[in-house]
N, C-alpha and C positions, 0 to 999 in steps of 0.2 A: 327457534322455535321459528316455522312461517306463519306466513300472516294470509289467508284469501281473502280477497277484499270484493266484494261484491256491488258494488256502488248501486246499479241497477234497481236494486232490488227496496230503499228506503223509497221510492213512489208507493210501490205495493202495499207496505210495510206500514205507511203515514197514511195512505191517500185513505179517499172514503168505501169501505163496505158495503157489499149487498144487504141488504135487510133480511133476504128469505136463503138456507142453505143453499150455495152454490151445488152442493151434494144431494140435498135429496131431489133425485129425478124424477121421482114419481113413477107410474107405471105407462105412460103416454109414450109408446113404441114409435111411433109418428114421427115425434121431435127426437129423436134419437140421432139421424143425420145432422140436426143444429148444433146440437151437445154433445158430437162427438162419441157418443157411446157406444165402442167396438165390440162389447159381449154383455149379456144378461145372465146370471145365472139363477137361480131357485132363491138365496141369498146375497147374493154379491155382483158385481158390475167391474167392467174396464171402461174407461173412458181416456179422451187425451186430455195430459197437463193442457190450458190455454193460455196459460206464462210459464215455457219451457225451458230449460236449463242446455238439452243437447236435444237433436233430433231424435224424434220418436220415445222422447217423457210419455208418458201415461202415468195414470194411476188405479187404481188399485181398491176398493172401498165395501163395504156392506151397503143396504138398501136404508138399514136402520140408523137410526139419526142416534148415534153413540158416541160417547167421546173417546173412551179410555176403553182399549184393550182386553184387560182385564172383565169387563161387566159384557163380553158379548157370549153366545151361546154356544155350545161346545161346537152344535151341527154348521155354524155361522165361521166360527175359528175355522173351523177345517175347510169351507169351499172357499173361505179366503186364502190359504195357505196357497191351494191346489191350483186357481183362477192364479195367484202369481208366479207361480212355479209356469205352467202354461202358458202365463204372458213372459216372463224372460227367458224361454223355451224358443217363440216366435220372435221376441225383438235378436236372441242371438243370432236367430238364424236369415230373418232379412238385412240385419243392419251390418253385418258380420262384424258386430265388434267386438274389444278384445280387453273387455270388462263390462263388469254394468254395477251399477249404484243402486242399490234395493232399501230402504227404511221408510220406520214411519215416524211419525215428529206427533209425538203427545203433548200437550199443552203447547202454552203461546211461550212460554221459557224454552219448552225445543225447539222451536221454529218451526209450530205448526199454524199456518195461513189460514187455514180452517180448522181450526183447534175444536170446535162444536162438530165434529162429526169425521171418526177415524176414518185414514187412507194410507194407503200405501203408494210410495212413490216407486217409480223402478224407470229408471235413466242407463240410455246407453253411452259406451263410453270407449274414447279409440284414445291410444297412445298419440301425444301432440295433440289436443281436443279443445286445451282450455289455449287457446293462443294469445298473442299481444292487442288484440282490439277491444278483448272487456278492459283492460287497464289502459291500453294509450287514450281509448275512441270513445269508453260509456259502452259500449254493444260489442252484442254478443253476434253470433254470426248462426244462422239455421240455413242450412244449405237446400233445406224444399220447404215449401207454404205445406203450413198444419192439414188443409184442406184435403191436399197429395195425399200428406203420411197417412190422415186415415181413409180414402180408399185405397190406399197400395195395402195399408195393413188390415181390413175389415173382411177379408176372404178368408182368410189366416184367422182371423176371432171366430170366424162365423162356423169354424171347422173345431173349433175346440168340442172334447168331453170329456166332461170332469166326472171323478166317481160321486156317486150318487151318498148324497149327506142326508141323513131321516135323524 
């Protein structure tokens, strides 16, 4: 069995948490560039991950403060999956990645950093992207600044047309 060590995560796990939910982004669209919101649908949104594992790591979440996927209304669940699919396509085309991790961690025991607000991670992957830096230097290398990635992806997300969910 192989072990995957991620020592940089302990500071986030044990560190102080925000008083309010970081995924309850509200309706003020003027704040979207600051919060790096890529897309707003009727029930769900896509946002850059502030603590990415790899370049292009984003999250898709419902607006509603729901912790468990089984509690989503069918129309919200449908839009969530449609936005995950559209986001995966954009990331694959933009980053030319050779793979992608897509996952939902439900509950603290499952690794959910924001356990009270359901969200799906999309993480582009490339063969050999987990290099020696994380192991030897306790450092991750992200080749592009988060703001630059946001600016590059925003026009692609602006072109998304999701199926109508009612």
